[in-house]
C-alpha positions, -999 to 999 in steps of 0.1 A, spaced: -398 -675 -674 -417 -690 -649 -441 -718 -662 -476 -733 -642 -512 -740 -648 -540 -717 -641 -582 -716 -648 -591 -690 -662 -625 -674 -656 -645 -650 -677 -637 -615 -673 -663 -602 -685 -671 -577 -717 -650 -546 -709 -670 -517 -725 -648 -490 -738 -645 -459 -714 -661 -433 -730 -655 -412 -703 -615 -390 -698 -605 -365 -712 -586 -372 -747 -551 -383 -741 -533 -364 -769 -551 -331 -765 -555 -335 -724 -520 -313 -717 -510 -345 -697 -471 -358 -690 -455 -379 -667 -436 -360 -641 -403 -366 -634 -401 -384 -607 -367 -387 -584 -361 -419 -594 -382 -434 -622 -384 -479 -624 -386 -495 -656 -421 -494 -659 -421 -455 -655 -423 -448 -691 -449 -477 -699 -474 -463 -680 -495 -441 -706 -525 -428 -701 -551 -465 -705 -533 -472 -667 -547 -505 -645 -573 -521 -678 -575 -555 -650 -605 -561 -636 -605 -539 -602 -623 -575 -581 -614 -602 -588 -637 -618 -557 -667 -606 -574 -662 -604 -613 -694 -596 -632 -697 -597 -673 -706 -560 -675 -683 -528 -661 -666 -498 -675 -631 -487 -657 -632 -447 -653 -592 -451 -649 -576 -421 -667 -571 -391 -677 -593 -367 -648 -587 -329 -643 -579 -318 -604 -577 -281 -588 -569 -275 -551 -596 -267 -529 -594 -236 -507 -618 -253 -474 -639 -279 -465 -668 -260 -472 -662 -263 -504 -682 -298 -510 -712 -273 -504 -704 -256 -538 -684 -281 -565 -677 -263 -594 -699 -281 -615 -697 -278 -657 -664 -265 -662 -650 -296 -684 -616 -288 -699 -617 -254 -681 -615 -273 -647 -577 -270 -639 -550 -293 -645 -549 -332 -665 -540 -362 -639 -538 -396 -644 -564 -420 -624 -551 -436 -601 -527 -420 -587 -511 -399 -559 -514 -366 -564 -480 -360 -550 -462 -384 -572 -447 -382 -609 -471 -407 -623 -504 -382 -617 -486 -351 -639 -488 -331 -613 -466 -340 -587 -480 -318 -555 -456 -304 -535 -450 -322 -502 -483 -308 -473 -500 -287 -502 -523 -315 -511 -550 -323 -483 -581 -303 -500 -586 -314 -536 -612 -318 -565 -609 -343 -591 -633 -341 -621 -644 -361 -653 -668 -369 -677 -684 -406 -686 -712 -421 -704 -730 -449 -694 -739 -472 -721 -779 -464 -738 -780 -504 -731 -775 -505 -694 -806 -488 -692 -834 -505 -671 -803 -519 -644 -787 -503 -616 -755 -484 -620 -729 -487 -591 -697 -467 -590 -663 -485 -575 -637 -470 -559 -611 -489 -545 -593 -463 -525 -591 -426 -515 -572 -408 -491 -584 -398 -469 -618 -389 -468 -641 -386 -505 -671 -369 -511 -688 -380 -548 -709 -356 -569 -729 -373 -599 -746 -346 -623 -743 -320 -595 -761 -344 -568 -739 -360 -536 -742 -393 -535 -724 -407 -511 -692 -401 -488 -667 -427 -474 -637 -419 -447 -606 -440 -447 -576 -440 -469 -572 -480 -481 -609 -495 -482 -629 -496 -514 -663 -483 -516 -694 -482 -535 -732 -468 -538 -757 -469 -566 -764 -442 -586 -786 -449 -610 -815 -420 -605 -786 -397 -607 -769 -405 -638 -785 -402 -678 -778 -432 -703 -756 -425 -734 -750 -388 -722 -719 -372 -709 -722 -371 -674 -701 -350 -647 -689 -367 -623 -665 -348 -588 -650 -360 -563 -641 -340 -534 -609 -353 -511 -594 -343 -481 -562 -356 -468 -561 -346 -433 -522 -360 -433 -500 -341 -402 -534 -316 -400 -538 -301 -361 -566 -319 -348 -569 -350 -368 -556 -383 -357 -560 -412 -385 -542 -441 -402 -519 -429 -421 -495 -456 -423 -458 -442 -434 -476 -416 -448 -463 -378 -440 -457 -345 -443 -419 -345 -437 -405 -374 -447 -374 -386 -432 -359 -420 -429 -382 -445 -420 -415 -418 -430 -423 -411 -466 -438 -390 -491 -472 -392 -485 -502 -400 -512 -533 -379 -515 -564 -387 -536 -572 -413 -557 -548 -439 -554 -565 -471 -568 -588 -482 -598 -628 -463 -603 -652 -481 -624 -687 -490 -631 -713 -516 -636 -746 -528 -645 -768 -545 -619 -803 -557 -617 -825 -541 -593 -818 -564 -565 -781 -581 -567 -753 -591 -549 -733 -570 -526 -705 -584 -513 -697 -622 -511 -683 -638 -476 -663 -671 -485 -643 -697 -471 -630 -729 -471 -612 -756 -451 -593 -784 -444 -619 -814 -440 -633 -791 -478 -661 -776 -462 -670 -739 -473 -690 -711 -459 -703 -685 -474 -724 -659 -468 -740 -635 -501 -750 -602 -489 -777 -587 -510 -786 -552 -517 -817 -549 -505 -813 -580 -476 -841 -603 -489 -831 -633 -479 -835 -646 -515 -824 -684 -529 -788 -684 -541 -769 -708 -564 -737 -717 -559 -714 -738 -580 -674 -751 -573 -655 -760 -607 -622 -781 -610 -600 -769 -641 -616 -790 -665 -648 -768 -657 -666 -799 -644 -688 -792 -615 -679 -805 -582 -706 -788 -563 -735 -777 -571 -761 -766 -547 -789 -735 -533 -790 -715 -501 -805 -683 -489 -786 -647 -495 -780 -626 -462 -776 -658 -444 -735 -681 -440 -748 -719 -452 -720 -743 -453 -715 -773 -479 -689 -800 -487 -668 -804 -514 -652 -840 -516 -619 -846 -517 -608 -808 -528 -567 -800 -525 -554 -783 -507 -542 -746 -501 -508 -740 -489 -475 -719 -503 -460 -751 -520 -494 -762 -536 -515 -731 -541 -547 -751 -552 -579 -727 -558 -612 -732 -573 -639 -709 -591 -669 -706 -580 -698 -694 -595 -728 -674 -578 -761 -664 -590 -788 -649 -568 -822 -641 -595 -814 -618 -621 -773 -615 -609 -741 -636 -611 -705 -630 -602 -678 -652 -608 -658 -658 -575 -630 -687 -560 -620 -704 -534 -593 -718 -513 -592 -746 -488 -570 -742 -460 -571 -743 -424 -549 -719 -400 -546 -721 -368 -523 -716 -335 -518 -754 -321 -492 -773 -297 -464 -792 -317 -436 -811 -295 -446 -797 -260 -442 -754 -279 -473 -734 -298 -474 -734 -336 -488 -717 -357 -504 -744 -379 -516 -743 -411 -538 -778 -426 -530 -791 -394 -495 -789 -394 -469 -763 -383 -462 -739 -406 -425 -715 -400 -436 -685 -422 -412 -662 -430 -404 -634 -457 -399 -600 -456 -416 -566 -443 -432 -553 -476 -438 -510 -477 -457 -514 -512 -438 -476 -521 -431 -470 -556 -403 -441 -566 -433 -430 -595 -461 -437 -574 -459 -441 -540 -487 -460 -527 -497 -470 -564 -482 -494 -580 -473 -486 -619 -485 -507 -636 -496 -548 -625 -468 -563 -636 -446 -539 -615 -465 -550 -588 -463 -589 -595 -430 -585 -601 -421 -579 -565 -443 -612 -558 -422 -634 -582 -391 -622 -566 -395 -630 -533 -414 -666 -543 -384 -672 -564 -365 -666 -535 -381 -686 -508 -401 -667 -491 -435 -680 -483 -445 -652 -472 -452 -614 -468 -462 -584 -444 -481 -561 -460 -464 -530 -437 -494 -507 -423 -507 -499 -461 -535 -524 -475 -534 -528 -514 -552 -531 -545 -576 -566 -543 -551 -575 -576 -519 -577 -549 -535 -603 -530 -556 -624 -555 -518 -629 -570 -504 -638 -540 -536 -663 -536 -520 -675 -575 -485 -680 -566 -484 -686 -535 -472 -662 -503 -490 -661 -470 -500 -620 -459 -492 -607 -425 -516 -580 -430 -513 -548 -405 -534 -522 -398 -530 -494 -413 -509 -477 -381 -521 -438 -367 -486 -414 -368 -460 -427 -340 -462 -399 -317 -500 -389 -319 -525 -404 -296 -565 -406 -304 -592 -392 -289 -624 -413 -280 -634 -402 -318 -603 -409 -334 -602 -445 -317 -636 -456 -328 -635 -445 -363 -596 -465 -366 -617 -496 -348 -643 -491 -376 -620 -487 -404 -598 -524 -387 -637 -537 -392 -634 -527 -426 -607 -536 -435 -611 -573 -424 -647 -576 -441 -633 -567 -472 -606 -592 -473 -614 -618 -455 -619 -641 -482 -581 -643 -495 -572 -672 -485 -531 -658 -488 -538 -640 -457 -531 -657 -425 -525 -630 -397 -542 -598 -392 -519 -569 -372 -538 -544 -352 -507 -520 -338 -473 -518 -348 -445 -505 -324 -478 -489 -300 -481 -465 -326 -515 -446 -319 -518 -474 -293 -532 -461 -261 -515 -471 -226 -550 -484 -219 -541 -514 -245 -574 -511 -265 -564 -547 -286 -574 -567 -258 -611 -552 -263 -608 -553 -299 -589 -587 -302 -617 -610 -295 -638 -588 -320 -615 -594 -343 -618 -631 -340 -653 -629 -342 -655 -608 -373 -630 -637 -391 -624 -669 -367 -607 -682 -394 -570 -663 -390 -550 -655 -365 -543 -624 -350 -510 -603 -341 -524 -578 -316 -489 -562 -314 -458 -563 -333 -433 -548 -321 -441 -538 -283 -467 -526 -256 -474 -560 -254 -501 -566 -229 -510 -603 -236 -535 -606 -264 -532 -622 -298 -518 -651 -309 -484 -639 -313 -455 -625 -286 -439 -607 -317 -404 -593 -306 -390 -566 -328 -353 -564 -323 -322 -551 -350 -304 -563 -367 -299 -604 -348 -330 -615 -342 -341 -629 -306 -370 -649 -317 -386 -674 -293 -360 -665 -266 -371 -660 -225 -349 -635 -219 -353 -608 -247 -343 -576 -242 -367 -544 -243 -387 -532 -254 -402 -562 -266 -417 -587 -243 -400 -620 -228 -414 -654 -249 -450 -661 -235 -453 -700 -238 -489 -696 -243 -488 -676 -278 -468 -682 -309 -427 -671 -306 -425 -647 -337 -396 -619 -351 -420 -596 -366 -390 -577 -371 -352 -581 -377 -322 -576 -400 -325 -543 -417 -286 -542 -431 -279 -516 -453 -259 -507 -484 -254 -474 -498 -252 -477 -538 -249 -448 -564 -270 -419 -568 -290 -432 -598 -303 -461 -578 -310 -435 -550 -344 -414 -539 -328 -378 -549 -344 -360 -528 -318 -341 -502 -338 -350 -471 -334 -384 -477 -299 -386 -490 -292 -374 -455 -313 -395 -435 -293 -429 -448 -269 -431 -419 -297 -433 -399 -296 -475 -411 -286 -500 -389 -258 -510 -401 -241 -503 -437 -221 -530 -456 -195 -515 -476 -199 -535 -502 -226 -565 -522 -199 -590 -507 -203 -577 -475 -237 -574 -474 -251 -611 -483 -218 -622 -461 -239 -604 -431 -272 -613 -441 -262 -651 -438 -247 -646 -405 -278 -628 -391 -301 -658 -407 -278 -680 -393 -284 -668 -358 -324 -671 -362 -318 -704 -374 -302 -709 -342 -335 -699 -328 -360 -720 -343 -330 -751 -334 -331 -740 -294 -362 -719 -292 -398 -716 -290 -393 -695 -326 -420 -700 -354 -418 -673 -381 -401 -644 -390 -397 -610 -412 -370 -597 -425 -365 -561 -435 -373 -551 -466 -390 -560 -496 -368 -530 -513 -353 -496 -502 -378 -466 -499 -365 -428 -499 -343 -425 -472 -334 -463 -467 -311 -480 -481 -322 -520 -466 -337 -534 -488 -331 -563 -511 -339 -548 -541 -329 -507 -542 -356 -480 -544 -362 -487 -585 -357 -526 -585 -331 -523 -610 -303 -540 -585 -312 -571 -567 -286 -572 -536 -294 -608 -531 -269 -639 -544 -298 -657 -552 -283 -695 -546 -268 -682 -511 -303 -669 -503 -323 -699 -512 -299 -726 -488 -300 -698 -457 -345 -695 -463 -346 -733 -472 -321 -741 -441 -345 -722 -417 -375 -742 -431 -353 -774 -427 -348 -764 -389 -384 -760 -381 -391 -796 -400 -369 -809 -371 -389 -794 -342 -422 -807 -359 -426 -783 -391 -438 -790 -427 -418 -782 -448 -418 -745 -443 -440 -738 -476 -470 -760 -463 -480 -793 -471 -497 -804 -509 -523 -822 -489 -556 -835 -498 -590 -828 -479 -593 -852 -447 -558 -857 -438 -554 -862 -402 -543 -839 -389 -507 -844 -360 -514 -815 -336 -526 -800 -305 -551 -772 -316 -557 -742 -291 -583 -725 -308 -619 -723 -296 -642 -746 -309 -668 -741 -340 -697 -757 -342 -701 -794 -356 -719 -780 -389 -690 -756 -403 -659 -781 -392 -640 -797 -366 -608 -773 -366 -606 -746 -342 -606 -720 -371 -619 -725 -408 -596 -707 -440 -609 -683 -459 -613 -682 -494 -620 -656 -525 -615 -641 -556 -609 -648 -593 -582 -673 -600 -572 -667 -635 -591 -631 -658 -598 -641 -694 -624 -633 -722 -649 -660 -728 -658 -694 -712 -641 -713 -684 -607 -726 -695 -576 -746 -683 -543 -734 -701 -508 -732 -694 -484 -705 -704 -456 -690 -699 -452 -660 -673 -427 -639 -677 -417 -611 -650 
């Protein structure tokens, strides 16, 4: 049981979903996956009831999650002839959100067969929303989505990882049934298509996994006034300086009011600015956000008749020099970031966790072992994942989902990759837990000319508050804040004599072990992904230990090597492979079903703390970040470029955003047990 005090903010009034098909008569049921989890049977037919967009919470909203209908399409031209008006004769039932190929979908489509699909539901817009605009929001749809409301094409979106939204007011009937159709094209492994797919493939084997097609994150509608808050960019730095841009729906440059509240709902700051342009303000004596003290403040933003709740964390991430070594800095101090490679796959839901509890279970498991970071590996999660990291106190190194490892993009495909990268950054740069962006992983889809050399300064202009890991692994061309080494099983972090294909340490950048470990341990079939191709791939694991005791002993040795490299070289962080087994990979801290924890908790806690202690001896903090107060004096030389004085005197500010705790009613303070 874990106790913590949180500031609870208004979730708003959830209108019961008057939409989806009656679960009792829909014919939906969970399929039997090759491997289940303890949450598989808890999903039910009303999934993911949590407010999906924690950085921008409104009083009224309606979830469209639940039982929809699905049928395969035959060609791309089908989008021009939507199958409207079919009702329950439309295809088969499907759970939304879900991956078509997953057991939780109720379809469990054959891998490679779900490249063209129709999704259909009906929904009622409450009569008392009339007079407002209605916006529909999609968390993520893989890969190309066309949204049709009552026969009207309202928007299209490309990219399988980023949320999108559109006004549909002129196309809906208030208080009556409305039909929603979504046409989805998922070109994974299709000839002529080179798109960001991460680890997805139609031929799963070893380190590449079952694909996810369709609407795999939450869908909801909300009423908004004619001019409304479209998006908020919010950051806070170690000096208590906040920077905010409130984007209006019509770029009307209207007056906005911003209030910052403490845990007692007392106002710390209240002021006015103008929408669609950045403005700054200072909150005195704020407590800073760090993994050891993940302090967050609730924020209310009002524009005309619209008001939303969000939150802010004050922290600064920079690259600087400590004792003549280039280091990552958090709130002015060298911090040693250490965490696992986190794939975000589930045996029952694939990309979609079975529920919020399951998702947080992984993160709390890592935090309890002493990790202070996760590397979110070539996948983008629901916003609720990043909110959980903000609240628990886990730093996030966020990867851009990669191209297929064997394919290179043409100019148009490269431009699409860069556009989706910018979209990812713009939509996630207000989460204080994210401290670094990764552009390329191990050269997958990376052109020989090194496009990251040009992309990196643009990314830094989109978000000057974080570090950039331009290339993790190899094919390094000198860009970004990190020299990132991958080496299995044993690390070679911050070493001048590191062996290929990674590059030797660059003293002008941060020495980082982007992947190592990967120790395997086989388990009984009831904890394995029981698919022949996956079982056959197990022997491709770098190293397989016969027993859990041997696995832990070997891990102790490998972590000891990293500790020595912290002491003797310029090692500033590391990523252990990995959080869980995934399909044919058996090198997780836990099995794929999360039912077997390989880690001896006391040993791992001790070994991880030894890493932080070694870093502290080289001028670092406590390894999990100082629990300091704004205006503390920094003790390092900052290498990043200096912004204008009105923003802060640091090289880089820190971003925040989201709603800290969600509950009905007014802001309150509560202490309660959370059981994982």
